[in-house]
N, C-alpha and C positions, 0 to 999 in steps of 0.2 A: 504493500500500500504506499502511495506517495505521501511524503511528509509535507505539511503545509509550510509555505514560505513565511518567514517572520519579517517584521519591519527592520529589525537590526541586521538582517542579512544584507541589506543594501548599504548600510553605513558601517559595517564591521571593519573594513580596511581603513576608513577615515578615523574611526574611533581608536583603532590600534595605534596609528601614528600620533594622534592627539595624546593618547595615554603615555607614549614614550617621552613626550616633552612636557607632561604635567598639565595638560589642558583638558578640562571637561567642558565641551562646547555647549551642552544643554543639560538640564536637570534630569536625572534618571533615578527612579526609585531603587534600583539595584545597587547603587553605590553607598558605601558606609562612610561615616565620619572619618574613620582611620585612613581610608583610602583618599579622602578629600585632603587631609592634612599632608599625606605623602605626595600627592600630586602638586600641592602648593610648593613644597620644598623643591621638587624636580623642576617646576616651572620657574621659580625665581632664580635658582642656580643656573639654569639654562639661559634665561634672559639676561642676567647680570654678566655672565661669561661672554655671551654673544655680543653684547653692547660694548664690553671692554675691547674685544677683538675689533669691532667695527670702528671704535674711536681710534685705536692704534693704526688701522688701515687708512683712515681719513688723515691722520697726522702725517703718515708716510707720503701720501699724495701731495699734501700741502707743502711739505719740505722739498719734495722733488720738483714741484713747480717753482717754488721760491729760489732754490739753489740752481735750477736749470739743468739738472742731471736726472738720470734714471727715467727718461721719458717713456720708454717702452714698458718698463716695470710699473710706472704710475698708471698707464692706460689699462694694463692688465688688472691692477688692483682696483681700478674704478669699476671694472666688470664685477669683481667680487663684492664691492661695496653695494652695487645695485642689487645683487643677488641676496645679500644679507638684509638689505632694507625691505625687500619684498616679504621675506620670511618674517622679519620683525613686525612689520605692520600687520600682516595677516594674523599672526599669533595674538598680538595685543588687541586687535579689533574684535576678533572672535571672543576673546576673554571678556572684553568690555560689553559685547552684545549678547551675553549669555541669556539674559531674560527674554530678549527678542527672539533669539534662536529657539529657546524653550517653547515659546508661544507658537512659533512656526512649526516645529516638530510635532507638538501636540495637535495642531491643526491637521497635519498630514496623517498622524496616527488615527485621528478620528474617522477618516474616510478610507483607511487602509483595509482592503478585503481580507478578513481573517479565515473564513471558511474555504475549504478546498474547492468546493463547487464554484464559489465566487471567483476564486483565483484563476480557475480555468477560463471563466468568461473574460477576465481582465488580461489573460495571457501573461500572467505574472512571471512565470518561469523563463519565458523568452526574454523579457526585459531584464530579469536578474542575471541571466547568463551573459547578455550583452554588456550590462553595466559592470559585472565582475571581470569580464575579459578586458575591457577598456581600462578599468582602474588598476588591475594587476599589471598590465603592460606599462602604464604610465608610472606606477610606483617602482617597478623594476628598472625602468629607464633612469629615473631620478636617483635611485640607490646606486646604480652603476656609475652615474655621473659623480655623485658626492664622494663615494669611496674610491673612485679612480683618483680624484684630487687628493683626498685625505691620505691615502696609502701610497701615493706615487713615489715619494722619497724613500720609503721603506722598501718597496719593491725594487727600485733601482739599486739600492744598497745591497739587497739580498742577491740580485742577479749579477751585477757588474763586479761587486767587491768580494762577496762570499762564495758565489758559485763559479763564475767564469774567471775570476781573478784578472780581469782585463785592466781596470784602472781603479784607483782609490777615489771614492767619492767623499766630498766634504759634507758635513752635517747641514742639511737644509730643511726649512719648514715648508709645510704645504702652501702657505699663503704669505705674501710679503706684507710686513707691517712694521711700524716704528717700535723699537725696543731700546730703552735708554742704557742698557748694559750689554756687555759682550757675552752672549749665551753659547758661543762655540766651545765645545769640549767642556761643558759645565752642566751640572745636574739640572739647571733650570731649562735646558733644551727639551728634556723629556716632559716637563710640566707644560711648557709652551706648546709642544706638539699635541699633547692630549687636549689642551684647552682649545686649540685651533680645530682639531678633529670634532670635539664636542660642539663648538660653535657652528661648524659647517653642517653637521648632522641636524642640529636644532633648527637652523634656517631652512634646510631642505625639507625636514619633516613638517615644519610649519606651513610650507608652501604645498607639499603633497596633501597633507590632511585637509587643508582648506579647499583645494581643488577637488579632491575626492568627495568631500561633503557636498560641495556645490553640484557635482555630477550626480550624486545619489538623489539629492533633492529635485534636481531638474528631471531626472529619469522618472521619479514618482509623479511629477506633474504631467509629464508626457504620457504616462500610463493612463492617467485619469482623463486627459483630453482625448486620447485615442478611444477610450471606452465610451466617452460621451458622444463622440462622432459616430461610432459604430452603432450605439443604441438608437440615436436619432435616425440614422440612415435606414435601419432595418425595421423601424416601428411601422406597424400596419394600423391605419385608422380603424376604429371600431364601428364607424358609421356604415350601415348596410350589412353588418354581421347578423347572422341568425341568432335568435334568442335574446337580443338586446333591442330595447326601444331606442328611438332617435335620441331622446333626452338622456338615457343611461349611457349610450355610446358617446354622445358629446361630452358628458361629464367625465367619462373615463379618459377621453382624449385630453381634456383640459387638465385633469389630475396628473397625467403623464407629463404634460408640458410644464406644469408648475414645478414638478419634481426636477425636470431637466434644467429649467431656468434657475432654480435655487442651487443646483449642483454647479452649473456654469458660473454663477455669481461667486460661489464659494471658491472655486478654482482661480478666478480672477483676483480675488482678495489674497489668496495664498501667493499668487504671482507678484503682487505688489509687495508683500512681506519679504519675499526672497530678494527683491531689488533693494529694499531698505536695509537689509542685513549685509548683502554682498556688494553693494554699489561702490563704496569707497575702496575696498580692497581690489576690486576689478579695475578701477581707475588707476590705482598705483601700479597694478600688475602690468597694464598696457604701457604706461609711460616708462616704467623702469625696464621692462623687457625690450622696449624699442632702443633705449640707450645701451643696454647690455649687448643686444644683437649688433648694434653699430660698432661698439668697442671691440667685440670679439671678431667681427668681420674685418675690422681695420688691422688687428693683430695678425690674422691669418695671411693678409696680403703683403705684410712688410718683410716676410722672409724669416720665419721662426724655425726652430729645429723640428725634425719629424715628430719627436715625442710631444713637443708643445703643440704642434699643429693637430695631432690626434686628440689631445685634451680639449683644445679650442673648438674643434669640429663637434665633439661630443657635447660641449657646453652650448654651442650654437643650436645644435639639433634639439637639445632638451628645452631651451628657451622657446624655440619655434613650436615645439610640440605642446608646450604649456599654453601658448596663445591659441593654437589650433583647437585644443581640447575645449576651451571656453567658447570659441567661435562655433565649433561644431554643435555643442549643446544649445547655444543661443539660437542657431538656425533651426534646429529640430523643434525647439519650443515655439518659434514663429510658425513653422509649417503645421504642427499639430493643432495649434490654437485657431489658425485660419481654416483648417479642414472642417471645423464645426459648421461654417457657412456652406461648404461644399456638401456636407452631409444633409443639411436642410434641403439643398437643391435636389439631391438624389432621392429624398424620401417620397413615397407615394402619397402625396398630400391632397391629390385632386378630389377624392370623395369626401374629405373632411369638411367640417363646418367652417363658415367664413371667419368666425372669431379665432378659431384654431389656426387657420392659414395666416391671419394677420399677425398673431403672436409669433408664429414661426418665422415670418419675414423679419420681425424685430430682433429675434435671436440671431438671424443671419446678419442683420445690420451691425449688431454689437460685435459679432465674431470677425467682421471685416477689419477691425483694429486689432492687430495681433499682439499677443503677449511677447514681451521682449526682455532679455537681460540687459540692464542698463548700467553702465559704469559711470554713474552720476551724469554730469553735463558736459565734461570737457573732452571726451574721447572722440565723439563724432558729431557731425552736423545734426543728425537725427537724435535729439536728446530726450525724446519721449515726453513725459508729462511734467517736465521741470517748470514750464511756464505756468502750469496750474498751481504749483506750490508758491511760485513767485508772486502770482497775481493776488492782489488784496481784495477784500470784499468791497462791493460797490457801496458808497456812502451816500446818504441823503443830506448833504451839507446845505446850509442856508444859502440859496442861490443869489439872494439879493446882496449879501455882503461879500460875495466872491468876485475877485477881479476878473474881468472878461478877457480871455486869451484870444489872440489873433493867430491867423495862419502863419504870419511872419515870425511869431515867437518860436516856432519850431525850426525855422530856417535861418535865424539870425547869425549863428556862428558860421554856418556854411557860407552864407552871403558875405560875411566879413572877410573870410579868407579868399573868396572869389574876387572881391573888390581889390584886395591887395595885389592880385596878379592881373587885374584889368579885364575880368570876365564878368558878364552879366548872363548867368546860365539860362534864364527864361525871361520873356517879355512881361513887364508889369503894366497894369492898366494905368497906374498913377506914376509911371516912370517919368523922370525929368526929361524935358525936351531941350535942356541946355546943351548946345553944341560943344561948349568948352569941356564939360564933363565927359562927353562921348569921346572927344579928341584925346583927352588925358588918359582915359581907359584904354583906347587903342594904342597910344604910345607906350603905356606901361606893359600891355600885353605883348606887343611885338618886340619890345626891348628885352623883356624877360625871356621870351621864347628863343630869340636869336642868340642871346648870351648863353642860355642853358644848353642849346644845341652845339654852340661853339665849344663849351667845356666838355660836353659829351663826346664830340668828335675828337678832341685832344686826348681824352681818356682812352678811347678806343685805339688811337694811334700808339699810345704808351704801351697798351697790352700787346698789340701786334709786334711792336719792336722788341718788347721783352721776350716774347715767344720765339721770334726769329733769331735773336742774339743768344737765347738760352740763358738769360740772367734775370735777376730781380723777380724770381718766380713768386715769392710770398707777396711782394708788393703788387704784382700783376693780378693775383687772385683777389687781393683786397680791393683793387681798382675795379675788378669785375663786379663786386658787390655794389660799388657806387654806380657803375653803369646800369645795372639792373634797377637800382633805386630811381635814377634819373629817367630811365625809359618809361617806367610806370607813371611817374608824374607827368612827363611830356605827353604820353598817349592819353591819359585821363583828361588833361586840359584840352587837347585837340578834339577829342571825341565829344566832350560836353559842348565845346564851341561849335562843332559841326551839327550836333543834335539839338540845337536851340529850339527849333520849331516843334520837334517831338516832345521835348521837355515842357514847352509852353502849353501844349495840348494836354499833357498829363497833369500839370499843375492846375490848369483850369478845371479839369475833371475833379481833382481833389477839393478845390475851393468851392465847387458847386455843392458838395455834400458836407462841407465843414460846418459844424454847429456854431451859430453866431449869437445865440442868446444865452444868458446865464442859466436859465432853466435847462436848456438842452445840454449845455456843457457840464452841468451837474449830473445829468442823466448819463452822459457818456463817460463820466469820471475823468474829465479832461485834465484837471490839475495833476493827477497821478501820472498820466502818460507824459505830460509836458515836463514834469519834474524828473522822471526817469530818463527821458531823452536828453534833457539839459545836463544831467549829472554824468551820463555816459559820454556825451560829445565833449563836454568840458575836460573830463579826465583824459580822453583820447587825444584831444588837441594839446593839452599840457604835456603829455608824454612825448608827442612828436616834436613839439617846440624845444623841449629839453634835449631831445636827441639831436636835432639839426643844429642848434646853437652850441651844443657841446662840441660837435665836430667843427663848426665854423670858427669858433673862438678858442679852440684848444691851444693853438700855437701862441696866441696873444696871452692867454692865461699862464702858460708855461713861462713865457718871457717875463711877465709881471712878478710871478712868484719866485722862480728860481734865480733870475738875474737881478731884478731891481729890488725885491724885498729881502729875500734870504741871502743873496750874494753867494750861493752855493757853487753854481757853475754858469758858464756862458751858454746861452741858448742861441743857436744859429737861426737865420731866417729860413722858415719852412712854410710851405703852403698847406692848407687844410686837406687837399686831395692830390693824389698823384696824377699828372697829365703831361703829355709831350709838349715841350716849349723849345723852339729851335734856337733860342738865344740864352745867354747866361744872365739870369735875373737876380742873382745874389748881389747885394749891395748896389742895387740899381733902382731908379725910380719906378720901373715897371713892376717891381715886386708888389707894391701897394695897390697898383691897378689890378694885377692878377688876383691878389688876395680878395679885393672887393668883388671882382667878377665871380670868383668861386663861391664866395658867401652868398651873393645874389642868386647864382644858379642853384645852390643848395636849398635856399629858402623857397625859390620859385617851384622847385620840384616837390618839396615837402608840402607847400601850400596847395599845389595842384592835387596831391594825393589826399590831404586832409579834407579839403573842401568837397571832393567827390565822395569820400566815405561818409562825411557828415550829412551831405544831402541825401544819400541813400538811406542812412539811418533815420533821418527825419521823415522821409516818404514811407519807409517800412513801418515806423511807429504809428503813423496816421492810418495806414491800412490795417495794422493790428488792432488799433482802437475801434475801427469800424467793424471789423470781423467780430471782435468781442461784444460790441453793442448788438450786432445781429443775433449772436448766440443768447445774449441776455434777454432780448425782446422775445425771441421764440420760446425760450425756456420758461419765462415768467408769464407768458400770455395765458389768460383764462378764457377758455372757449365759451362764447356767449350763448350758444345754443342750449347749454345746460343750466344757465342762470335763471333763477325765478323771476317772474315778472316780464320776461322778454319773449316775444312771439318766436316760434321755432323758425319760421321763414326769415324773419328779420335778423335773428341771431345767426342763422346760416349765412345770410348776405354779409353781415359784419365780419364774420370769420373769414369768408372768402376774400373780402376786401383787404383785411389784414395780411392774409397770405400772399395776395397779389402784390402788395407793397413790398413785402419781404423778399419775394422772388426778384422783383425789379432791382431792389437794393443789392441783393446778393449777386445778380448778374452784372450790375455796374461795377461792383468790387472785383469780380473775376476779370472783367475787361481792363480795369485799371492795373491789376496784377500783371496781365499780359503786356500792357504798355510799359510797365516798369522793367520787365525783362528785355523788351525790345531796345530800351534806352541803355540799360546798364549791363547787358549780357557780355559784350565784347570787352569792356573795361574789367569786368569781374574775371573773365577768362585770363586776360593778361596779368591781372593781379595775382591770381593763384599760381600761374606758371612762373612768373618772375620771382614772386616771394619764395617759392620752393627753391629756386636757384640761389637766391640771396641767402636764405637760411643755411643751405648746404655750404656755400663759400664762407660764410661767417663762422659756422660751426667748425669748418676745416681750419680756419685761421686761429680760432681759440685753442685748438688741440696741438698746433705746431710749436708752441712755446714762444708767445709774444711777451712784451714787457707788461708790467702791471697796468700802466697807463693805457696801452693799446687794448688790453683785455677788457678794461672798464668800458671803453668806447664800443668794442665789439659786442659785449654782453648787452649794452644798451640798444645797439642796432638789432641784435637778435631778438630781444624782448619786444621791441617796437614792431618788427616784422610779424612776429607770432601774434601780437595783440591785434594787428590790422586784420590778419586772416581770421582770428577768433571773432572779432567784431562782426564781420560779414556773416560768419557761420551762425553766430548767436541770433542775429536778426532773421536769417534764413529759417532757422528752426522755430523761432517765435511765430513767424508767418505761417509755417506749416501747422503748428499747434492751434493757433487761433482760427484758421480756416477750417480745420477738421473738427474743432469743437462745436461747429454748427450742427453736425450730425448727432453729437451727443446731446445737444440742447433739444433737438427734435425728440430724441429718446426720452428725455426727462420731462417733456411737456405733458400736461394732463389732457391727452388727446382722446381718451377712451369715450367720453360723452359726445364727441364731435360727430358730424355727419361723415358717412363713409367716403364721400368725395373729397372732403377736407383731409381725411386721414391718408387717402391715396396720394394727394398732392404733397402732403407732408413727408411721406416716404420718399417721393421722388426728389424732394429738396435734400433729404438725408443722403440719397444715392449720389447726387451731384457733389455734395460736400465731402464724400469719401475720397475724391481726387483733390488733394490739397493744392493751395497756391504755393508755388516754390520759386525761390530765386534761382535762376539758371544762368550759368556762365557759358552760354552757347552750348555747342554739342561736343566739345573736346575734353571737358574735365572729367566726366563720369560715364559709366556704361549707361546708366539711366540719365539721359540728357534732356528729358522733358519733351514737349511737343514742338519746341522751337525748330527742330530739325526739319519739320514739314515746310516751314517758310524759308529757313536758311538753306536747306538742302545740303548735299555732300560736296566736299571740295572737288570731287571728280565730275560733278554734274556740269554739262555744257548744254546750252539751249540751242538745239538744232531746229531750224525753221523748215518744217515739212508741211506743205499745203494740205488742206483737208481732203482735196480731191485725190492727191497722190496716195495719202494714207488709206482712203476709202478703196481705191483700186487695188492697193497692195493687200488689204484685208480680204477683198473679194477674190482676187486671183491667186494669192499666195497665203493661205492660212498657216499660221505658225504651228510648229510641232512641239511636242513635249521635249524632244531631244535638243531643240534649238537653245534651250536655257542652259544645257549642260555641255555644249560642244567644246568650249575652251577647256573646261575641267577634264573632259574626256580626252582631249588632245594631249594634255600634259600627263594624264594617267597612262595613255597609250605609249608615250615615250619612255615610261619606266616599267612597262610590261603589265599594266593593270587596266581593265576595261569594266565599267559598271553599268552605264546607260547604253545598252546594246541596240543598235539599229538593224543589225543583221546577225544571223547565226555564224559564229566563227568556225572556220574549217580547222581540221586537225593540224595542218601546217602552221596556221596563224596562232593557234593555241600553244603549240610547242615553241614558236618563236617568241611569243609574249612571255612564257614561263622562263625561257632562257634569258631574255632581257631583264626580267624582274630579279632573278636570282643573281645574275652577273652584277647588276647595279647594287643590290643590297650587300653582297659579299665585298665588292670593291669599296663601297662607302664605309663599311664597318672596318675594313682593313686600314683605310686612311685614318679613320677615327681613332682606332687603337694606337696607331703610331703617333698621332697628335697627343693623346693622353700620356703615352710613354715620354714624349718630349717634355711635357709640362712637369711630370713627376721628377725626371732627371734634373730639370732646371731648379726645382724646389730643393731637392736633396743636395745638389752641388752648389746651390746658392749663386747661380749664374743666370744670365739672360733673363732677368726679371721682366723687362718690358716685352720681350718677345713671347715670354710665357703667358703674360696677361692677354696679349693679342691672340695667341693660340687658344686661350680659354674662350674668347668670343667665337672663334671658328668652331670649337667643340660644341658650344651651346647651339649654334646654328645647325650643325650636322645632327645633333641629338634630336632636335625638334623635327627635322625632316625625316629622320630614321623612324622615330616613334609614330609620326603621322601616317607614313606609308604602311608600317606593320600593323598599326591599330585598325586602319581602314581595311586592310587585307583580311585581318582577323574578323572584322565586323561585317563581312561581305553579305551574310544572310540577312542581318538586320537592315543593312543598307538597301538591299534588294526589296525587302518588304516595304520600307519607307517609300522608295521610288515607285513601287507598284501602287501603293495607296495614294500617292500624289497623282499618279497617272490616271487613276480611277475617277478622280474629280476634275481632271483637266478638261477645259472646254475645247472640243475638237472643231466644231463648226464655226464658220465666219460670223454668223449673227451672235452666237454665244460669245465669241472672242471680242466682238465689239462691245457687248454688255459688260464684259470683264475688263475692258480697256487693256487687252492683253499686250498689244504692240507697244504701249507705253512702258509697261513693266519689263518686257523683253529688251526694248531699246535701252532702258535705264540699267538693267543688269549687264547687258553687253558692254556698254560704255565703261562702267565701273570695273568689270573684270578685265577688259582689255588694258585699261590704264594701269591697274594693279599688276597684271602680268608683265607689261612693258617695263615698269619700274624695276621689278624683280630681275628680269632678264638683263637689263642694262647693268644692274649692280653685280650680278653673278659673273657676267662675261667681262666686265671691267676687271674683276679680281682674277678671273681665269686667264685672260690674255694680256694682263698688265706687263709682264716681263717681255713677251713677244713684241708688244707695241713699243716698249722702251728700246728694245734691240733694233727694231726697224727705223725708229725716228732718230735716236742719238747716234747709233753706230753706222747704219747703212745709208740713211738719208742725209742728216746734218753732219755726220762724221766728227762730232764734238768729242766724244769719249767712248771708251770700250766698255761694254756692258758684260758683267760676269754672268755666268749661268746660275740662275736662281729659280727655285720652284715657287708657284703661286702661294703656297701655304707652308708654314714651318711644321716639320714633323721629324720624328726620329728615324734615321736610316743607318743600319749597322755597317755600311760600306761607303767608300768615297765615290759618289756618282758624278762629280764634276769631270768633264772631259772623258765621259764614258757613255756608251750607248744606252745604259739604263736610265740616263737622265730623261730621255725622250719618253720612255715607258712610264716613268714616275710622273712626268708632266701631264701626259694624257690621262693617267690614272687619277691624279688630283682634279683635273678639269672635269672628268666624268663623275667623280664623287661630288664635286661642287654642284654640277648641274642636277644630279640625281636628288641631292638634298633640297635644292631650290624647287625643283619640279614637284617633289613630294609635298612641300609646304604650299606651293601655289595651288596645286590640284585640290588639296584638302580644303583650303580657304575658298576656292572658287565653287567647290561642291556645296559647301555650307552656304555661301552667298546665293547660289541658285535655288537651293531648297528654301532658304529664308524668303527670297523674293516671291516664290510661288505661294508660300504661306501668307505673306503680306497681301498679295493679290486677292486671295480667297477671303481674308478678313475684311479687306476694303469692300469687296463685293457684298459680303454679308451685311456690313454696315449700311451700304447704299440701299440694299434690298429692304432692310428693316425701316430705314428712315423714310424711304419714298412710298412705302406701302400705305394705302388708305383703307381703313376698316370698312367692310361692306355692310355693316349692320344697318346704317341709316341711309344707304345708297338707294336712290329712286329705282323702282321696278324690281327690287330684291326683297324677298320676304325675310322676316326676322330670323327664322330658323335657318334658311339658306345662307343668309349673311353671316350668322354666327358660325355655321359649319365651315364656310370658306375661310373665315378669319382663323379658326382653330387649326384647319389644315395647313394654312400658311405658317402659323406659329410652330406647329409640330415639325414641319420641314426645316424651319430655321434652327430649332433646337437640336435636331439631329445633325444638321450641317455644322453647327457650332461645336457640338460634342465631338464630332469627327475631327474637326480642326484642333481641338484641345488634345485629343489623343495623338494626333500627328506631332504636335509640339512636344509632347512627352517622349515620343519615339526619337525625335531629333536630339533631345537632350541626352537620352541614353547612349546615342551613338557618338555625339560630338563633345560631350561633357569633359571627359578625361583629356582628349587632345587640346581642347581650349585651355584647360587648367595648366597643362605643361607648357603651352604656348605662352601664357602670361608669365609663368615663373621664369622660363628660360629667357624670354625677351627682356624681362626686368634685369636679369644678370648681364645679358649681352649689352644692353643700353648702359648699365653702370660701368662695365669694362671699357666700352667704347668711349664714354665720356671721360673716363680716367686717362685713356691713351691720348685723347685730343688735347687735354690740358697740360701734358708734360712736355710739349714741344716737339712735335713730329715734323717730318719734311713736308713740303707742299703736296707732293704726290701721295704720301701716306694719308695726309689730311683729307684729300679728295676721296680716297677709297673709304676712309673711316666715315666721312660724312654721308656717302652713299649707303653704307652698311647701316648707319644710324637711321637714315631716312626710311629704309625698307622695314626695319624693325618697328619703328613708330607707325608706319603705314599699315603694317599687318595687324597691330593691336587696334588701330583706329577702324579698320574694315570690320573686324569682329564686333567692336563696340557699336559701330554705326548700325549694322543689321540687327544687333540685339535690341537697340533702342527703337528701331523702326517696327520690330515685331511687337514690342510693348505698346507702342503708340497705336498701331493698327488694331490690336486686340482690345484695348480699353475703349476704342471708338465705338465699339458695339453698344456699350452702356450709354454713350452720348447719343447714339442713333435712336435708342429707345426713348430717351428723354425728349428728342426732337420730333418723334412721330406724332401724328394727330390721333392720340389714343383716347381723348375724352369722349368721343362718340361711340367707342367700342363697348362691348359687354363687360361687366365687372370681372368675370372669370378670365376673359382675355387680358384685361389690365393686370390682374394678379399674376398671371404667367409671365407677362411682360416685365413685371417688377423682379421676378425671380431670375430672368435672363440677365437683367441689369446687375443683380447681386453677384451672379457668377462671373460676369464680365469685369467686375471690379478687381478680380485677381488676374493680372495679365499673364499672357503667354510670354515666357522669358527664356533666353538662352542662358544656361547655367553651367559654369565650370565646376561641376560637382558641388559639394558643400564646403570645400576647403578654402574657398577664396575669401569669404567675408561672413560676418554675423548678419548684418543687414547688407545685402549684396550691393546696394548703391552707396551707402554712406561710408563704408569702411575704406573704399578706394580713395575717397577724398582725404581721409585721415592719413592714409599711407603716403599720398602725394605731398600733403603738407609737411609730414615728417621728413 
């Protein structure tokens, strides 16, 4: 007989590790007071020892930085400090949150299935097995890590000194730290070793225990959400069942629904509790892990010993695994919580009572907002419900005594900084017509811009000359930070100046809905928003002004303090920023002119950035205020139809009038949100891109050992850049929260007594509010780029002018074929011996030839790959050819991606064939159908993009392949300038001397063939994905068009009510089947392409990092050309996948918008109800997913990664 699973079976590993460090995370009746006292002793001994070690490590790093030595050891120690800090914080936070954890665990135990029969229904053993497997693997990995570090010195001593007698090893400690006495050959060495081992284990166990406890709790929530979804999906309505009256059946259904609603609400409350408990440790985990991974990665690349590299790789892998574990369970929690809505959609709800159906819809509405693990507010743009905590209650202050706020009160700081650089961002009705003021503003603007661009040009020249001459590398990287800073300011000024008309239109739209009376401003809670906006903008402006004038006046301050006041040393004449100046300005009158010019350029750039960010903040604050007001009005509205003393028809009319006003107000706000994105999209994109580069360069300079004065400036620069990015992210998230709160307001309104038509319109408002208003930095920043791509389009799009008559004739005479979408992908697959979209049956000879090409290509490619890997390993072991090794690592990444894509597609041939057959099944074959689908537009678009992408890739790969031959023909044969040595396209290990040997030509052809095979493998995979995605997008767009243009037949003249209803329901059933078929195809596509996309992203990230590194260290012009091409194709490849991923999201969510736009008020109520459920399902978009490994929230984590 099977033994029942207990709650403690899920948390036993976490409790074991907690017990070893003296932590009791929650109250358990099984523990005695004696045990509690013992755990306290263990806990305090471990914590005190760990913090002593931490303090000693911090002192070691500080002394290394101050003395300017032991730089590599200091960076390694910083990795250990980060590791200990995470463990320390997790232990202390769990210890402090014991009461909250006890409440949470008690809540989980209350709903834990105890009976064996219940456990079978919950599939408890499956989840326990999965949880145990993951927790054991993670624990083992971390234990291997910590004891590898702890016992490394002892193992080295035992092997090298005692066993092999190779060489005598000195006494070393596992970790570097400051010790004020000489512990070598002293009894204290053994005490220190034991203390460090204990501290290392304590920190590791603190992290393991916390993560395992989080995994166990998340697993339990996942179990309950899955059970809830399964129960709802499989429930059969009792209406129409024999032996039950209609009343009894309806009551039974409502009892079931009440039970499920209560269960769902309980799970949502537990989810909030888990975030309250683990939010802060998760935040620190992400921040510190990022730093640790950066430091460890840096140490691996600078050329350490093989033993150290092995330890560092283990450390890196463990840190990455820790982040992934949290991300994985976060994603699972999102998926299972949103599956509740899917379960509602799949339930057989048609025969049920209308009240039951209505409540079912509201459950689906609530399930659209997923449960998420949230690391407080700083980790990602999507910060969850933080805005709800920040928001204060609306007050009913005395409106008559309140000072009336104006629209310009929100804008005054932004307008002030714009005035100082001569810009009027938008036209004002009361603007002065004084020509003198306009002339002054124009003079200030052009003077500032010309001077700023002169300084920018001189800085660029300085960097180019430094790279060409191979000197002043640190100064050049510092100057690149300044260049990025000036570029952002320059671009923001120009874009606002150019977008003046769009900004004026947007401002007029905001002013039209601005509350202008004291009563309205009190109702909008205006003083709160104005105060919040003013406080944030003032703080941000102050920070930026401190930054820019610290840089601008730093030389002057040094001169005043060191030379004139303290008389310590003579300070030479220096400029605030490095730039190329073709004359000697030292002790020359031009020094003062240059100083003033640089100061003016620095301020102009800073003011251009500040004013743009402050204006965005002011606009976003106003939109947030209006969205919050909409939520407040909807949530607090009392339905008039149910009030005593009001006629039912009159009450209904008042209710519908209120709803009509709210819909118009909401639509206006959505339109203003779109206008805001149109104006600020490109500046935001440049802001994110440049800030990432600036942060990287500044972070690099901080680590290379600068003077304390320079470090102070750099840290200020770093902090300001991060603050700027955070400000935008903060308001972006607040806008998301306030816009989605409208659907929650609908949920909270007392709508039960209202007319059913009112309820239906209310649900549709909630449906629309599920798609939040988002700040979008065009289409390049994220995979989820919003709907702006529809208007902006792809970089590859070219407007071809084809007359309607020509297109009509083409469609009539030459209907497109299914294979036309795949011909380029097929061509590249054929060149590597693979064919998937077959137009004809292959003969035996062709099949044998294809197999030969495929195996020859793969074997040759892997042969070249293995020799490149050997070359890198030998370079690391021998500590030679470091630059060449990093370049070869880029080639290895490229070949690995191509190799994997070819083999994975080859292995997935059966699934691919099934997907293509399913797509072909719904492909419109006839010209009239193709015209309805607008097929030639999608085919033309797909062909243009795929040709452009293929061309870029072929140019890049053949530039690499034939570079040596081209050099030989130009320099030696044609120009006869110099003799070119025989070199291969790619660096790899060859055990013989191939120069002046016939094998050189064989190797050259082999490398060319391997390069092409890898490129063709990648191109064909990407083109296949693009073609499949294009067809999916075409079908989703057709579905949207069909639903939106359909006119219900119920009230159509000459059609009976029964006939009209039957026709409407037939149409809707066909659309639901079509929609379900497309969703299934999306799922198949993810199963096939998920893993290759994941590897593509990982490998491309490494390749881009290596390429960027090589470009910055001063390569030859020819090498820079090749590297730039390589970088371009890597970025283009990522962008292509992101572009089609976003297009698929956009086209699938348009289905919900189509339902909203259809003329459904004339239809039958049953038709409307089914329409609402289609909308609910369409709210969860079809997405391309690179498995579950990429992110927690697949959109927002990419933003965080880029910002880091």
